[in-house]
N, C-alpha and C positions, 0 to 999 in steps of 0.2 A: 759285254761288261763295260759299261760306261760310268756307272755310279755304284755307290756302296749304300745299302739300306741302313737307315737309322738303328733299326732292331739289331743288325748284324754287328754294326760298330759298337753299340752299347753293350752287347753281350761280350765282345772281345776286350773292351775297355775295363769292364767290371772285373774280368779274370786277371788282367794285367795289374790293376791297382790292388787287387786282394794279394797277389803275389809279392807286390813291393811294399805295401804299407803294413800288412799283418796286423798286429795288435795295436799299431800306432806309430806315427813318425816321431820318434822320441826326441830328435834333435830339434826340430821345428816346435814341437809342443813345449820344450823346455826353455826355449831362448826367445821365441817371437811372441809379443804381445797379442792377445786375441782380437783387439780392435785395430791393429795396424793395417792400413791400406796402402797398396802399391800399384804402380804401373810398371809393367816389364814389357820388353821387346824381344820377340824371337827374331834372330838375325842370322842371315847366310854368311858363313865365314869363308866360302869358296863359291865359284860359279856353280850353279846347279839348276835342274829342273824340278819345280816343286810339286809334291804329292802329299796329301794326308792332313790338310788343315782341319777339316771337319772332324777327323779322328782326334786331333790335339784339342780342339774345342770341346769335345765331349768328355775328354779326361778332365779338364779344368772344371767344366760344368758339374761333374760328379762330386767334386770336393766343395763346390759352393755355387749355387745357382745365381748368386748375385754378381758372378764375374762377367764383365762385359769384354767385347772384342771389336777390334777395327782391323779388317783384312786389308793388307797393303798389296797383296797379289792374289791371283787365283791359282788353283791347282792346274798344272800344265804350262804355267808361265816360267820363263827363264828369269833367274835371279843372278845378280852380280854380287861379288864379294863385299860384304858390308851393308847389303840391302835388307831393310827391315821387311819381314814376311807378315807378322802378325803383331798387333799391340794388344795387351792383356791388362785390365785394370779390375781390381777386386781385393778381397782379404788376402794378406800376405801369407798367412799360414796356408790357406788353400792352394795358392799359386805355387808356393815352395814344395808342397807335398806332391802336387801333380807334376812338377817340373820334369822329372827324369823320364817318367812314363809318356808324357806328351813329346818330348824330344826324341825318345826312342823310335816312336812310330814315325814321326815326321822325317828323321834322319834315314831310317831304313827305307821308307816308300820313296822318298825323294832320291835316294841312291838308285834304287831300281829305275825310277823315271829318267834320271840323269844318264845312266848307262844305256838305256833304251834309245834316248834321243841321240846318242852318239852313233848307235847302229843305224838308226834311221837317216842320219846325215850322211853316213858312208855309202848308202845305197841311192842317194839322191840322184836323179837324172836317169833312173832305170824304172822299170815298171814293178819291180819286186817289193813285196811287202814284208815286214819284220814280223815274226810270230813268236810268241812265248811258248812254254812247255808246261808240263805237270811237275817240273822239278822246282817245286816250291816249298816254303817252310811250312810244316804241318800246322794247320789251324789258321794260317795266314793266306791261304791260296787266293781267296777273293780280294784281299787287300793288295797282294803284289801284283795281281792281274790287272787291277785298276790302276796301279802305279805304272805299269806297262803302257796302258792306254793313255795315261797322262803324258808319257814320254813320246807319244806318237806311233807306238807299236800296235799290232793287231792281236786280239786273244785268239789262241787256238782253242781246242775243247776245254771246258772247264773241269770235267771229270771223265769218269769212264762211262758215263750215261748219256752223253750228247752227241758223241760221234763214234762211229766204229773204226778203229785203227788197228789193222791186222799187221802184226810185226813179226820179226823172224822166228821168235819163240812159239807163236801161234802156228806158224807154217811148219815148224819142225814137228809139231804134235800132229800134223796132217801129212807127213812126208810120203805116206803110201796112198794117199787119195788120188782118185782119177778124175779128169785127165792130168791134173796137177794140183799141188796144194793150194795155189793161189786161186784158181778156178773153184775149186771146192769150198774154200773160206768164204769167198765173196758170195757165192750161191747160198750158203748157210745163212750168212749175215742178212742178205736181202729177205730171206724167208722169215727169220725171227724178228728182224726189227726193219720193217719196210719203209719206215719214215725218216730213218737215219741215214746220212751220208756215210759212204764207206771208202776208207783210205787204205792203201796197202803199201807196205814198205818193201822197196825193191833194192837189193844190193848189186844186181848185174843187170845188163840190158836185155838178157833173156827173161829175167823176171819183170822187166818193164813191159816187154811184149805180152807176157802172159797177163799182166794186170790190165793192159789195154784191151786184150781180148775178152777179159772177164768184165769189162766195162766198169772199172772202179771210177769213183768220182774224182778221187785225188791219188796221186801216186808220189810216195815218199821216196826220193832218190838219196839212199844213205851212204855217206862215205864215199862218194864219187869224186873223181878228179874233175876239174872243169872242163876237159876235153870230153869225158864220159857224160857229163851234165848236158853239154851241147848236144851230143849225140841222142841223149834221152829225150831232150826237148823236140827235137826233129822227128823222133820216132812217134812221140805222143802227140804232137801237133795240137789240135784243139779238142781231142777226145776225152782229156782229163785235165785238171788243174795239176800243176807240179810243185813240189816242196822239197827244197835241199836241206840236208840235216848232216851233222857231223863235220868236225874240223872248222866250224864257224867261229871266227873272232873278229876283232876289229880290223886286223891286217888282211884277212882272207875274204871278208863279206862282200867288198865291193866287186872283186873279180867274180865271185859266185853269182851276184846279181846280174852281171854282164852276160852270163850264159843264157838268159831268157826265162829262168824259172819264175813262176809266179809268187812263190813264198819262199822264205828263209827262216828256219826256226833255229833259236839259240837258247839253250838251257842257262847260258851264262847271265842272261838278263835277270833271272831271279835267284840262281843258286851262287852266284859269284860277284854280284853287285855289292860294293862296299857302302857302308853308312856314311853319308856326306856329312860335313862339319856345319852344324847349326847350333848356336848358343841361345840362352836365355838371359838377356841383359837386364840388370836392375840399375836405378839410378845411383850415383856415387854416394849420396847420403840419405838415409831413411830413417824417420822417427815414426811416432804413432800414426802420423798421416804424411805419406810420402808425396813429393811433388810430382805433378802429372807429366812434367817434362823435364828432362835433364840430360847431362852428358852420360850416356850408358856405359858401363863397363862389363866386361865378361864376368860372369858368375861362375865360380869353379865349384 
């Protein structure tokens, strides 16, 4: 997951605009002359990692194909507070009507990218990679996973279809299977979907041993202490990849990474990332034809 398709962006943008505009932008239509032209600047109000510019541009273009853009940074770049991200020139009505939806997308996606970059920085110097999860906003999974990639994270499975992940509830349904639930689950998964990798969740070192014997591709070490993680990594060796999950936050992730696990998954990247502060600034004065440059002020 490195890019978002134009088709998917357009579909999501159209739904967002329909939700916001409804029968029409009453404020803008009643107050702004139809021939007014403006240049506005999308500006970072705090340090952030950028994501979602193509989505924002699609929002503005849906309101007017005449709008032009000058990108000042690319997705994945670090921005300082006060730094301009995007310059937008075109019909004032279209820019004003699109403003909130465009900002909502960039603020949300940049928030995910920014938080991800903090996790990535916290494990620097180790071999561990930061993974996302399926704990995403319904309908925005691809967008949020794209933002994780912008922040330097690695995408885990996109959905239920591209990786087999046998978790504790699956194993509970096979508790009477022989020789054990993990062996039975892996065998059934291999038979049904031979081309997919198989990951097994293990809560104990005994389950780790069973997953190794079942030849799982990845073993998810769930809610283990750092001492248990180190023991599990030694037990597994190179027989499978290891992923740590549970109790992961910015304070603990560095210590977890030092246990030698290959991956660390954090649902917080998408379910707890806050929207960063980004504004759309307009010139101080604007008539029917706004100046192309000026001292921008924050538009509320």
